[in-house]
C-alpha positions as CSV (number, residue, x, y, z in Angstrom):
1,M,16.9,-0.6,6.3
2,F,13.4,-1.0,7.0
3,V,12.1,-3.2,10.3
4,I,8.6,-4.7,9.3
5,P,6.2,-6.2,12.5
6,A,5.2,-9.8,12.0
7,I,1.9,-10.4,13.5
8,E,1.1,-14.6,12.3
9,I,-2.4,-15.6,13.2
10,Q,-4.1,-18.8,14.2
11,N,-7.9,-19.1,15.2
12,G,-8.2,-16.2,15.8
13,R,-5.1,-15.6,18.2
14,C,-1.6,-13.7,17.6
15,V,0.9,-16.8,17.4
16,S,4.5,-17.7,16.7
17,L,5.7,-22.1,16.0
18,N,8.3,-23.6,17.5
19,R,10.2,-25.2,14.4
20,G,6.8,-24.1,11.7
21,R,4.7,-27.3,14.3
22,L,1.0,-25.4,13.9
23,D,0.0,-27.8,16.2
24,E,2.3,-26.4,19.4
25,P,1.9,-22.5,19.6
26,Q,3.0,-20.4,21.8
27,I,-0.1,-17.1,22.1
28,W,0.4,-14.2,22.9
29,H,-2.4,-12.9,25.0
30,V,-2.8,-9.6,22.7
31,D,-5.1,-8.1,20.0
32,P,-3.6,-8.1,16.4
33,I,-5.4,-4.8,15.6
34,K,-4.5,-3.0,18.4
35,R,-0.5,-4.3,18.3
36,A,-1.0,-3.3,14.2
37,K,-1.8,0.6,15.7
38,A,0.8,0.1,17.9
39,W,3.5,-0.9,15.8
40,T,2.5,1.8,13.2
41,E,2.9,5.1,16.5
42,A,6.5,3.5,16.7
43,G,7.6,4.0,13.3
44,A,6.9,0.6,11.5
45,E,6.2,1.3,7.5
46,R,4.5,-1.8,6.6
47,L,3.6,-5.0,8.7
48,H,4.1,-8.3,7.2
49,L,0.9,-10.6,8.8
50,T,0.5,-14.2,8.1
51,D,-2.6,-16.6,8.1
52,F,-1.5,-20.2,9.7
53,D,-4.5,-21.7,9.4
54,A,-4.9,-20.5,5.3
55,V,-1.8,-22.3,5.3
56,A,-3.1,-25.5,7.5
57,G,-6.1,-25.4,4.5
58,R,-8.5,-23.9,6.7
59,P,-8.6,-20.0,5.1
60,D,-12.0,-19.3,6.2
61,T,-11.1,-19.7,9.9
62,N,-9.6,-15.7,9.8
63,R,-11.3,-14.3,7.0
64,A,-12.8,-11.4,8.6
65,L,-10.2,-11.0,10.9
66,I,-7.4,-10.2,8.9
67,T,-9.8,-8.3,6.5
68,D,-10.5,-5.8,9.3
69,I,-6.4,-6.3,10.2
70,I,-5.8,-4.9,6.6
71,K,-8.6,-2.5,6.7
72,N,-7.8,-0.8,10.4
73,A,-3.7,-1.4,10.3
74,G,-3.3,2.1,9.2
75,L,-0.3,0.7,7.8
76,P,0.3,-1.2,4.2
77,V,0.2,-4.8,5.1
78,Q,2.0,-7.6,2.8
79,F,0.2,-11.3,3.5
80,G,0.7,-14.6,3.0
81,G,-0.5,-18.1,4.1
82,G,-2.0,-20.9,2.1
83,L,-2.1,-18.9,-1.9
84,H,-2.5,-21.0,-4.3
85,S,-4.4,-19.7,-7.2
86,M,-5.0,-16.3,-9.4
87,D,-8.5,-15.9,-7.4
88,A,-6.6,-15.8,-4.3
89,I,-4.8,-13.8,-4.9
90,R,-6.5,-11.4,-6.4
91,H,-9.3,-11.3,-3.2
92,W,-6.9,-10.2,-0.8
93,I,-5.6,-7.2,-3.3
94,D,-9.3,-6.6,-4.2
95,A,-9.6,-6.5,0.3
96,G,-6.7,-3.3,0.4
97,A,-3.5,-6.1,1.3
98,D,-0.5,-3.9,-0.8
99,R,1.8,-7.4,-0.9
100,I,1.3,-10.8,-1.5
101,V,3.7,-13.2,0.1
102,L,3.8,-16.5,-2.0
103,S,6.2,-18.5,-0.6
104,S,4.6,-22.8,-1.2
105,A,3.4,-22.2,-3.8
106,A,6.6,-21.3,-5.6
107,V,7.4,-24.5,-5.3
108,H,4.1,-26.1,-6.4
109,Q,3.2,-23.8,-9.2
110,P,6.3,-21.2,-9.8
111,E,4.6,-19.9,-12.9
112,L,1.4,-18.5,-10.7
113,V,4.5,-16.6,-9.1
114,K,5.6,-15.6,-12.5
115,Q,1.7,-15.3,-14.4
116,A,0.7,-12.9,-10.3
117,A,3.6,-10.7,-10.8
118,A,2.9,-9.9,-14.3
119,Q,-0.3,-9.2,-12.9
120,W,-0.1,-6.7,-10.1
121,P,4.2,-6.1,-10.7
122,D,6.0,-4.9,-7.6
123,R,2.9,-6.5,-5.4
124,I,4.1,-10.0,-5.2
125,A,6.4,-11.4,-3.1
126,L,8.6,-14.5,-3.0
127,A,9.5,-15.9,0.1
128,V,12.4,-18.6,0.6
129,D,12.6,-20.5,3.2
130,V,15.8,-21.9,3.8
131,Y,16.5,-25.4,6.3
132,Q,20.0,-26.7,5.6
133,G,19.9,-25.7,1.9
134,K,16.9,-26.7,0.4
135,V,14.2,-25.0,0.0
136,M,11.4,-25.8,2.3
137,A,7.3,-25.1,1.7
138,G,3.6,-26.4,3.6
139,G,5.1,-24.4,6.5
140,W,8.5,-25.6,6.5
141,Q,7.7,-28.8,6.7
142,Q,8.1,-30.5,3.1
143,Q,11.6,-29.9,2.0
144,S,12.1,-29.8,-1.4
145,A,14.9,-30.4,-4.2
146,F,15.3,-26.4,-4.8
147,E,18.7,-25.0,-3.3
148,P,18.0,-21.2,-2.7
149,D,20.1,-19.4,-4.9
150,T,18.4,-21.4,-8.3
151,F,15.0,-21.2,-6.7
152,I,15.6,-17.5,-6.7
153,R,17.4,-17.1,-9.9
154,H,14.7,-18.6,-11.8
155,F,12.2,-16.1,-10.8
156,N,14.3,-12.8,-11.5
157,G,13.5,-11.0,-14.1
158,D,9.8,-11.5,-13.2
159,P,8.9,-8.0,-11.4
160,L,8.9,-8.8,-8.2
161,A,8.2,-6.5,-4.6
162,A,10.8,-8.5,-2.8
163,V,12.1,-11.7,-1.7
164,I,11.4,-12.9,1.9
165,V,14.5,-15.1,3.1
166,T,13.9,-16.9,7.0
167,D,16.7,-19.0,7.6
168,I,14.8,-22.0,9.0
169,D,18.1,-22.7,11.4
170,A,18.7,-19.4,12.6
171,D,15.0,-19.1,13.8
172,I,15.6,-22.3,15.5
173,E,18.6,-21.8,17.2
174,D,21.7,-19.7,16.0
175,S,20.9,-16.6,14.2
176,D,24.7,-15.6,14.2
177,A,25.4,-18.2,11.3
178,S,22.5,-16.6,9.1
179,L,23.8,-13.6,7.9
180,A,26.1,-15.8,5.7
181,L,23.4,-17.3,3.6
182,V,21.4,-14.2,3.9
183,T,24.6,-13.0,2.4
184,Q,24.9,-14.7,-0.7
185,L,20.9,-14.9,-1.5
186,A,20.6,-11.0,-1.5
187,A,23.9,-11.0,-4.4
188,E,21.3,-14.1,-6.4
189,A,18.3,-11.9,-6.5
190,E,17.4,-8.9,-8.2
191,A,14.6,-7.8,-6.3
192,P,14.9,-6.1,-2.2
193,V,15.8,-8.9,0.4
194,I,14.2,-8.7,3.5
195,A,15.8,-11.0,5.8
196,R,13.8,-13.1,8.3
197,G,14.3,-15.3,11.6
198,T,18.0,-13.6,12.4
199,I,16.6,-10.9,14.7
200,R,16.7,-11.5,18.2
201,G,17.8,-7.8,19.2
202,L,19.3,-4.7,18.4
203,D,22.7,-5.6,17.5
204,D,21.2,-7.9,14.8
205,V,19.4,-5.5,13.5
206,A,23.2,-2.4,12.8
207,R,25.0,-6.0,11.1
208,L,21.8,-6.7,9.1
209,K,21.9,-3.3,8.0
210,Y,25.7,-3.4,6.5
211,V,24.5,-6.4,4.5
212,P,24.9,-5.4,1.0
213,H,21.1,-5.7,-1.4
214,V,18.8,-6.0,2.3
215,A,16.3,-4.1,2.4
216,G,14.4,-4.9,5.5
217,A,13.7,-7.4,8.7
218,L,10.6,-8.6,9.8
219,V,10.5,-9.2,13.0
220,S,7.9,-11.1,15.3
221,R,8.9,-13.2,18.4
222,A,11.4,-11.1,19.5
223,L,8.8,-7.6,18.9
224,F,5.7,-10.0,21.1
225,D,7.9,-11.2,24.1
226,R,9.8,-7.9,24.6
227,S,13.0,-8.7,24.0
228,L,13.0,-6.0,21.6
229,S,11.7,-2.2,21.0
230,L,10.0,-1.6,17.3
231,G,11.0,1.8,18.1
232,D,14.5,1.5,18.8
233,A,15.0,-1.4,16.2
234,V,13.2,1.1,13.7
235,A,15.7,3.7,14.8
236,V,18.5,1.6,15.0
237,A,18.2,0.3,10.8
238,A,16.9,4.0,10.2
239,A,20.5,5.7,10.9
240,P,23.3,6.9,8.4
241,R,25.6,3.5,8.2
242,E,29.1,4.5,9.5
243,D,32.2,5.0,7.5
244,E,33.6,1.2,7.0
245,A,37.3,1.1,7.5
246,E,39.6,1.2,4.2
247,F,42.5,-1.3,4.7
248,L,45.0,-0.6,2.4
């Protein structure tokens, strides 16, 4: 299992959001390029990057900064935020993004996901953000009518790079309850599953690695507030799993 550090950008700064509210960011006073390079040195093999201003409809605000991060991070970058067209996806692939993450577009324009996956096999990641049993869109602000298992199955057969499952309930309050959801949805997806919103400490990493079909975990806030060391998390995730007890 891989641990993937995440950088979320708003107005040129690294931030974390409180319950997905764009108007209440927690600001981390660090240089995003230096932080990405430090995570590369700590053993990260991929970086997740989100542009919250693009989610809010301002795609040009961080364009230059995000381009610099992609070019200078020193590791493959999967990028998402406000991408709703083939031209926008193509721009960031041409800019060097290794993967493109589609979230709200998958809810409102599912054929865009299928078209993009066909055009760029294994370079499109589907983000499935779940709150109270429904898939969310619009930066967690809009509840759709889709149940996550049905939603994921709709894209089975498309050559996706990954399915990123976010348990918003767990991200807000309780990480323990999210293992059941991640386990359920990982069993539905054909593409490798990456869990988000479940990691607060090393114990969470150790538990998640035993969930079948989970290939990785996205971590952001726990790394920025230093409640988790990326080097330690990478080591725990990469260690061989202990044999599970057999019950006769």
